[in-house]
Steps between C-alpha positions, in 0.01 A plus 500: 500500500665680799762224518588542137516877543735457790722243326540734194577790736766300684667411169502851353565730788856405561589555132329829484648611840857413381463687167354808673779490761765479219356790308659643187488262202336223705214707595458620149496152372231404758284791399547446136407136509211547739378803311557347163288196592222717656497723180464174277204388737338841461503484122378127519224613709409779243503253219276267691259796502511530129747791476840510310766665691852534336710292753825572308453879524415473873804290580735731327352802694513292825865419457588855422322620812699259733833576334446869533398452862821307575707813430615426145321805354181634647405641159431141397184516708372791300589313190309200628184707486577606139542148412156414654308793352652547159647164440178329594311732261740428224469130563130519483511711171711224341270210623261347232247454784206736458328463841616557848792733430399775735453255788809306424707819501338631820561178687853461380565835663307434801654169583851627466433801714299324756767231559833669371467845652444394865775232477731773355428690828588190696835472329563868566402461862744217550779704346478757793777458771228384748301326209523157648292596807251695293443194267481273793225715650310500167508121487428420864229766539333376190514132604379591853203683356416211265541251793291708737220541239504126423460381859266781613290454200493123546399504871302827531401606152112567453481842330603509128754772413479505119267224373503612137876442471600273794194313651699336777671825627341619823522812704627279789770372283601840375501652846688197640766523224536887544539455873772236477670686215511819690658345810761311295575814289531732799730275701726423205518871394597597840732223573679464150498844386481716807193680385307697775184329649281743312676440166492115559121518582427711181690265281299202646183686437581546150627140410194329631252665246766474229532123546113465506434688192788348309341160554161657418628649178618162368176338609307757289723414201443120546134562530487691188649222285357209691789334657551381877875530514766669279671164456584171680884545553495498882299208659241637737558856387405513139734700274787747558272803437276371771797525751623831366171689470523661848866560477458708185301749713710479824830544313392823346363647814806404698723641231353849516468496876871432517570757237293778662520422878808297583 
């Protein structure tokens, strides 16, 4: 299992790194493809749980969020919410189905906002003059937290962290991931961005819990609908949403930290 995970990572990391480095349209395409697949996986999970989300409405809103975040017209992001809320309701009104309309509409909106809104923040973050380094910190800090949690939990984990949503997650794993993520974030923020030691430390403190609860949030969703993984696209890792879950939270935290304090 570990070997499969490593092989998948070795294959994907150079591609992701290149597109992040190029920025602009290249990064937008990366986010659009990854986020689009993750959104499709989310809606498929909800269907597995017996719900009827409107994937077309969610996909249109998702696209508008990313286009607006890329600098075309930020008003498109507000229009995306209109499409979700009002467009989804109109679609449900026109549907001949009698059952599940409310849940379908709510999950359509929730899915697009849960995945699209954070990824729109990531696109805006990359658009900053120093955006490359901020996005690299998001990626490396999140991966460091996940890696630290995996190995600390595997070798030292004994005390359950959230057994109702993620039975394998332990306090030892969470603290190990947070510790490694804190060190990596603080060093990168100080080295790449020139943040003060205090600012770098605070960012590290924030990203660890964000990554943990991003993973836990998706675990809660999967538990609710009775699936183990969001998909099977990436050998050893599951679906794309399984890889993006922590990034959705850390991207938003980093965006607002950069906006307010850097």
